[in-house]
C-alpha positions in Angstrom: 21.6 -7.4 8.3 20.0 -10.4 7.6 22.4 -13.5 7.6 24.0 -13.4 4.3 25.1 -17.1 3.7 22.2 -18.5 4.9 19.8 -16.5 2.4 22.4 -17.3 -0.7 21.7 -21.0 0.7 18.2 -20.2 1.1 17.9 -18.7 -2.6 20.1 -20.9 -4.4 17.7 -23.8 -3.0 14.2 -22.3 -4.4 16.0 -21.1 -7.5 17.1 -24.9 -8.6 13.9 -26.0 -7.7 11.8 -23.2 -9.9 14.7 -23.9 -12.6 12.8 -27.7 -13.3 8.8 -26.0 -13.3 10.0 -22.7 -15.1 12.3 -22.9 -18.3 14.9 -20.6 -18.8 13.2 -17.1 -20.1 13.6 -15.8 -23.8 15.4 -13.1 -24.3 13.6 -10.1 -25.9 15.5 -9.7 -29.3 16.2 -6.4 -30.6 15.3 -3.9 -27.5 16.7 -3.4 -24.1 14.5 -5.3 -21.5 12.9 -2.5 -18.9 13.6 -2.3 -15.6 11.6 -1.9 -12.6 12.0 0.6 -9.7 8.9 -0.6 -7.6 8.2 1.8 -4.4 6.3 1.3 -1.8 4.8 3.7 1.3 3.6 2.3 4.8 -0.4 4.0 5.8 0.0 6.7 3.2 -3.5 7.7 2.2 -3.7 10.2 -1.1 -3.0 13.5 1.0 -0.4 14.3 -2.0 -0.7 17.6 -4.1 -0.9 15.4 -7.5 -4.2 13.9 -5.6 -5.5 17.4 -4.9 -4.6 18.0 -1.2 -3.2 21.7 -1.7 -1.6 21.6 1.8 0.9 19.0 1.6 4.2 19.8 -0.4 4.9 16.4 -2.7 7.3 18.1 -5.5 8.5 14.5 -6.3 5.7 12.3 -6.2 4.2 15.8 -8.0 6.4 15.0 -10.9 6.6 11.9 -10.9 2.8 11.7 -12.0 3.5 14.4 -14.4 5.4 12.0 -16.4 3.2 9.1 -16.3 -0.2 8.1 -15.0 -2.1 8.9 -11.5 -4.9 6.2 -10.6 -7.4 7.8 -8.6 -9.8 5.2 -8.1 -7.3 2.5 -6.5 -7.6 0.4 -3.8 -5.9 -2.3 -1.2 -7.4 -5.4 -0.7 -7.0 -5.0 3.4 -6.3 -2.1 5.1 -3.6 -3.5 7.7 0.3 -4.3 6.8 0.4 -7.8 6.3 -2.7 -9.3 4.6 -2.1 -5.9 2.0 1.5 -6.3 0.7 1.2 -10.5 0.7 -1.8 -10.1 -1.7 -0.1 -7.2 -3.9 3.4 -9.5 -3.9 1.4 -12.8 -4.6 -1.3 -11.4 -6.9 -3.9 -13.2 -4.7 -6.6 -12.3 -2.1 -6.0 -12.3 1.5 -9.5 -15.4 1.1 -6.4 -17.5 -0.5 -3.1 -16.2 0.7 -4.9 -16.9 4.6 -2.9 -14.0 5.7 -5.2 -11.9 7.9 -3.2 -10.6 10.5 0.4 -9.1 11.4 2.1 -13.0 12.3 1.0 -15.4 9.5 3.4 -15.9 6.8 1.8 -16.2 3.5 3.8 -19.6 2.6 2.1 -21.3 5.2 -0.6 -21.8 3.2 1.0 -21.4 -0.2 4.3 -22.7 -0.1 5.2 -22.8 -3.8 3.5 -19.5 -4.8 5.8 -17.5 -6.9 5.7 -14.1 -6.0 6.3 -10.9 -8.2 9.8 -10.2 -7.7 10.6 -13.7 -7.8 8.9 -14.1 -11.0 11.6 -11.1 -12.3 14.2 -13.1 -11.0 12.9 -16.4 -12.9 13.2 -14.3 -15.9 16.3 -13.3 -15.5 16.3 -9.8 -13.5 18.6 -8.8 -10.3 15.8 -8.6 -7.7 16.6 -6.6 -4.8 15.2 -5.1 -2.0 15.9 -2.1 0.2 13.5 -1.2 3.1 9.9 -2.8 4.0 8.1 -4.4 1.3 6.7 -7.5 3.1 5.3 -7.0 6.6 8.2 -5.8 9.4 6.5 -4.3 12.8 6.8 -1.0 12.1 8.8 0.6 14.2 9.8 -2.8 16.4 11.0 -4.7 13.3 13.0 -1.5 11.5 16.4 -2.9 10.8 15.5 -6.3 10.1 13.7 -8.5 7.7 10.8 -9.0 9.5 8.4 -11.6 7.4 10.4 -11.1 4.3 10.3 -14.0 1.8 13.9 -14.8 0.5 12.9 -16.5 -2.4 11.7 -13.4 -3.8 15.2 -11.6 -3.7 18.6 -11.8 -4.8 19.8 -9.2 -2.3 18.2 -7.4 0.7 19.4 -3.9 3.1 17.2 -3.1 6.0 18.0 0.2 7.1 17.8 1.3 10.6 18.7 4.9 11.9 18.4 7.4 14.9 14.9 7.3 14.7 14.5 4.0 15.5 17.9 3.4 17.4 17.4 7.0 19.6 14.5 9.2 19.1 11.6 6.7 20.1 11.5 7.1 23.3 11.6 11.0 22.9 8.3 11.1 21.2 5.0 13.0 22.1 2.3 10.4 22.6 -1.0 11.3 22.6 -2.8 7.7 22.6 -0.2 5.8 25.1 -3.2 3.2 25.7 -2.6 2.0 22.5 -0.6 -1.4 22.5 3.2 -0.4 21.0 4.6 3.0 19.7 3.2 1.7 16.2 -0.3 2.0 16.6 0.2 5.0 18.8 -0.6 8.6 17.6 3.0 9.8 18.4 5.5 12.2 16.5 8.7 14.0 17.0 10.6 16.6 15.2 14.2 15.1 15.0 16.9 17.4 15.2 18.5 14.8 13.0 19.5 15.1 8.9 17.8 12.9 6.5 20.5 10.7 5.8 20.6 9.6 9.3 16.9 8.6 9.4 15.9 5.2 8.4 14.1 6.0 4.9 17.0 8.9 4.0 19.3 5.8 4.9 17.4 3.7 2.2 17.0 6.0 -0.4 21.0 6.5 -0.4 21.2 2.5 -0.7 18.6 2.6 -3.8 20.8 5.2 -5.3 23.9 2.8 -4.7 22.3 -0.3 -6.2 21.1 2.3 -8.9 24.9 3.0 -9.5 25.9 -0.5 -9.9 23.2 -1.8 -12.0 24.5 1.3 -14.6 26.1 -0.1 -17.2 24.9 -3.8 -16.3 22.9 -5.9 -19.2 20.8 -7.6 -17.1 17.6 -5.8 -16.3 16.8 -5.2 -12.1 13.5 -5.1 -10.3 14.9 -2.9 -7.3 12.0 -2.5 -4.8 12.5 0.5 -2.3 9.9 0.2 0.5 9.7 3.4 3.2 8.9 2.8 6.6 6.5 6.7 6.9 4.1 8.0 7.1 3.5 5.0 9.3 3.6 6.5 13.1 5.3 7.3 15.3 6.1 10.3 13.1 10.1 11.0 13.5 11.4 13.3 11.0 13.6 16.1 11.1 12.0 19.1 12.1 12.1 21.4 9.3 9.5 18.9 7.7 7.0 20.1 10.6 8.0 23.9 10.0 6.4 23.2 6.6 3.0 22.7 8.5 2.0 25.7 10.8 -0.4 24.5 13.1 -2.8 27.7 12.6 -3.1 26.5 8.9 -4.5 23.5 9.8 -7.5 22.0 10.6 -9.0 19.1 12.2 -11.7 16.8 10.1 -14.9 17.8 11.6 -17.0 15.1 13.6 -20.2 15.1 14.7 -21.1 11.9 17.2 -24.6 11.3 15.3 -21.7 9.7 12.6 -21.6 7.0 14.5 -24.7 6.0 13.8 -24.6 6.1 10.2 -23.0 2.4 9.6 -23.6 -0.8 11.7 -21.3 -1.0 15.0 -18.5 -3.1 13.2 -17.5 -0.2 10.7 -16.1 1.4 13.5 -12.7 0.8 14.8 -11.2 3.9 16.5 -12.5 3.5 20.0 -13.2 6.3 21.5 -14.2 8.4 18.6 -10.9 10.1 17.8 -8.8 8.2 20.3 -10.2 10.6 22.5 -7.7 13.1 21.1 -9.2 17.5 21.7 -9.2 19.4 18.6 -5.8 20.8 19.2 -4.4 17.5 19.0 -5.7 16.3 16.0 -4.5 19.0 14.3 -1.2 18.2 15.8 -1.4 14.4 14.5 -2.2 15.7 11.1 1.1 18.1 11.2 3.0 14.8 12.2 1.4 13.0 9.0 1.9 15.7 6.8 5.6 16.5 7.6 6.5 12.1 7.6 4.8 12.3 4.0 6.8 15.3 2.6 9.6 13.6 4.8 9.5 10.6 2.1 8.4 12.5 -0.5 11.9 14.1 -0.5 13.9 10.6 -0.3 11.6 9.1 -2.9 13.2 12.6 -5.0 16.7 11.4 -4.5 15.8 7.7 -5.9 14.0 9.7 -9.2 16.8 12.4 -9.6 19.7 9.6 -9.2 17.8 7.5 -12.1 17.3 10.7 -14.4 21.0 11.4 -13.7 22.7 7.9 -14.5 20.4 7.2 -17.4 18.1 4.8 -16.8 14.8 6.5 -16.5 13.9 6.1 -20.1 14.2 2.3 -20.0 12.4 2.1 -16.1 9.3 1.7 -15.4 8.9 3.1 -11.7 5.6 2.3 -9.7 4.7 4.3 -7.0 2.3 2.2 -4.2 1.2 2.6 -0.7 0.0 -0.7 0.9 -3.0 1.0 2.3 -4.7 4.4 2.8 -5.1 6.4 6.6 -7.7 7.6 8.3 -7.3 11.3 9.9 -10.3 11.8 11.6 -13.3 11.2 9.5 -16.4 9.2 11.3 -14.3 10.1 14.4 -11.8 7.1 12.9 -7.9 7.2 12.8 -5.2 4.7 11.4 -6.7 2.2 9.4 -8.4 -1.1 9.5 -12.1 0.3 8.0 -14.0 -0.2 5.1 -14.6 3.1 4.6 -12.8 5.6 1.5 -9.6 6.8 3.3 -8.2 3.5 4.5 -9.0 1.7 1.7 -7.9 3.8 -1.1 -4.4 4.4 -1.8 -2.3 6.3 -4.3 -0.7 4.4 -7.6 1.2 5.8 -10.3 2.8 4.1 -13.0 5.4 6.5 -15.2 8.4 5.6 -17.5 9.0 2.9 -20.1 5.8 1.1 -21.2 3.8 4.5 -20.1 2.0 6.2 -22.8 0.8 9.0 -20.7 2.2 11.8 -19.7 0.2 13.6 -16.7 -2.9 12.0 -17.0 -5.2 10.9 -14.6 -7.1 7.3 -14.8 -10.7 7.5 -12.8 -10.9 3.5 -13.5 -11.8 1.4 -10.2 -8.6 -0.9 -10.1 -6.9 -2.7 -7.2 -3.7 -3.5 -6.0 -4.0 -7.4 -7.7 -3.7 -5.4 -10.5 -0.2 -4.1 -10.0 1.5 -7.8 -10.5 -0.3 -8.9 -14.0 0.2 -5.1 -15.1 4.0 -5.7 -14.4 4.3 -9.1 -16.1 2.7 -7.6 -19.1 5.2 -4.8 -19.4 7.9 -6.4 -19.2 7.1 -9.4 -21.1 7.7 -12.0 -18.5 7.3 -15.5 -19.3 5.8 -18.2 -17.5 3.1 -15.4 -15.2 1.0 -17.8 -13.0 -2.4 -18.1 -14.7 -4.2 -18.0 -11.3 -3.8 -14.5 -10.1 -7.1 -12.6 -9.0 -5.7 -9.0 -10.8 -6.2 -7.6 -14.5 -3.4 -6.0 -16.3 -3.6 -2.6 -16.4 -1.7 -2.4 -19.8 -4.8 -1.2 -21.3 -5.6 1.5 -19.0 -2.1 2.8 -19.3 -2.7 3.3 -23.1 -6.1 4.9 -22.9 -6.9 6.0 -18.9 -10.4 6.5 -20.7 -11.1 3.0 -22.2 -13.7 1.1 -21.1 -13.3 -1.2 -17.6 -15.7 -2.6 -15.8 -14.0 -4.7 -13.3 -14.3 -3.3 -9.5 -12.5 -3.1 -6.2 -12.9 -5.2 -3.4 -12.0 -4.9 0.1 -12.5 -6.9 3.4 -11.1 -6.7 6.9 -11.8 -9.3 9.7 -13.4 -7.9 13.3 -12.7 -9.7 16.7 -15.5 -10.4 19.1 -16.6 -7.6 21.3 -19.7 -7.0 23.6 -21.8 -5.4 20.3 -20.8 -8.4 18.0 -19.3 -12.1 17.5 -16.1 -12.2 15.8 -17.1 -11.0 11.9 -16.2 -10.4 8.5 -16.4 -7.1 6.2 -16.6 -7.3 2.6 -16.9 -4.5 0.4 -16.6 -3.3 -3.1 -16.1 -0.5 -4.8 -17.3 0.9 -8.4 -16.7 4.2 -9.6 -19.5 5.9 -8.3 -20.5 3.5 -5.6 -19.5 1.6 -2.1 -21.3 -1.6 -1.0 -20.2 -3.1 2.2 -21.5 -6.4 4.1 -20.4 -7.6 7.6 -20.9 -11.1 7.9 -22.8 -11.8 4.5 -25.3 -8.6 5.4 -26.3 -10.3 9.0 -24.5 -8.1 11.3 -25.3 -5.0 8.9 -24.8 -3.2 5.5 -23.4 -0.1 4.0 -24.2 1.7 1.0 -22.9 5.0 -0.5 -23.0 6.9 -3.5 -19.9 9.1 -3.6 -21.4 11.2 -6.5 -23.9 12.8 -4.4 -22.3 11.9 -1.3 -18.5 12.0 -1.0 -18.1 12.1 2.6 -19.9 8.6 3.2 -22.6 10.9 5.8 -26.0 8.7 4.2 -26.0 5.2 4.5 -28.6 3.9 1.5 -28.6 -0.1 2.1 -32.2 0.5 3.5 -33.1 3.0 0.9 -36.6 1.3 -1.2 -35.0 3.4 -4.2 -31.3 2.2 -4.0 -32.5 -1.6 -3.8 -31.7 -2.4 -7.2 -28.3 -1.0 -7.4 -27.7 -2.5 -4.1 -28.5 -5.9 -5.5 -26.0 -5.3 -8.1 -23.6 -5.0 -6.0 -24.3 -7.8 -3.7 -24.0 -9.7 -6.9 -20.6 -8.3 -8.0 -19.5 -8.7 -4.3 -20.6 -12.3 -3.7 -19.4 -13.7 -7.3 -15.2 -12.0 -6.9 -15.3 -12.9 -3.4 -16.4 -16.6 -3.9 -13.8 -16.7 -6.9 -11.1 -15.8 -4.6 -11.5 -18.1 -1.9 -14.1 -16.8 0.3 -14.8 -19.0 3.2 -17.6 -18.5 5.9 -14.9 -18.1 9.1 -11.9 -16.9 8.2 -8.9 -18.5 11.5 -7.6 -14.9 12.6 -5.8 -14.5 15.8 
């Protein structure tokens, strides 16, 4: 656990400083103020039953989607934990936070930024974190604050279970050449019970917090951050048993796929990390097992919310920090600008969400979550420089007019094939255009209506030049407005 006295001192200091800039929020008259349950996961793609994957068992996220709205085309700002979470929690792009890695804290560039949880605190909310919301090395920082932000929270809890304390040394590791267990394809079917595993311990703490807040008059913003399905996939054995290997297929791969996009587009070397077909199936089994495990833990929290009578006045937001490749184009994990690494599940349900069981196919970004919650909860003094747009009107009508695209970026260190460079990608409802170092290192253009698997790069197709120019214009205007620089500093 963190040093509580030091944390309280820091919180008291920043709260006093903020009070001079932020007047006391007006209490909403005539109606109770909405609570927020903010649930984030690590490395989760859209392999969920409610997103159309008929193999994965996710009954609790399915029921959350059934009582709210599922966003089908949601995208992260950066397919890596630290930059992604910094953007989501500040409402600002990576080129403004200046976070491009797993070591930099956003307050180095933005010491006075008001984070999402901090804005709730300044509006009289009780703000609490359980588990991973800002970056924390996974699994190395389990049980610690990681790169947390004390100004955001009134209370924090860092769960730590037998998965981290005892079982990591027991994993099966298909990629021992990767640096650190958190970047290796590794798994273990644990004999432990759910409540002994880190995310299970975290779920129990969230339930305790909800019980504590049940009869309090002040509203809450409670953030529950799960560490799975990030590798290593250490979850109880029954979750692995749900997915017999003979029912799992590896993603087909042809080496010619590596010629579709420019060299910087590919992150996994060698393709599939050199895993054979059986190992790839076992890796998918581990990922699915971890996904079902977190679904069960989320179910405990959702059930408690309902049992305690808090569901009707609580907004539930479910999100993942970025997607995760499972062999598409021979790529695994994140750090690409392909669809499976950039697309994320996002679900809004509960108070303020009129739609029940509906799907919104408009293109949205992580950046849109901050202004949405600020509007739904009628928060005062919301920063005026946020880069996203409130989704409130889409929550009322998922088919309303909406032309805003999503922008994702990534950095590449120098290799023998190319120098250090940047990649920016813009996604609309039909197309994705990606530019590597302003196009000098290559371009990509995919039409998902006709090519859902990104197998035909149209960037050089004469027939596609008009749409490419339109997307280039959108990308350039958006990134420049969000602080794009020619050569971001990365370490």
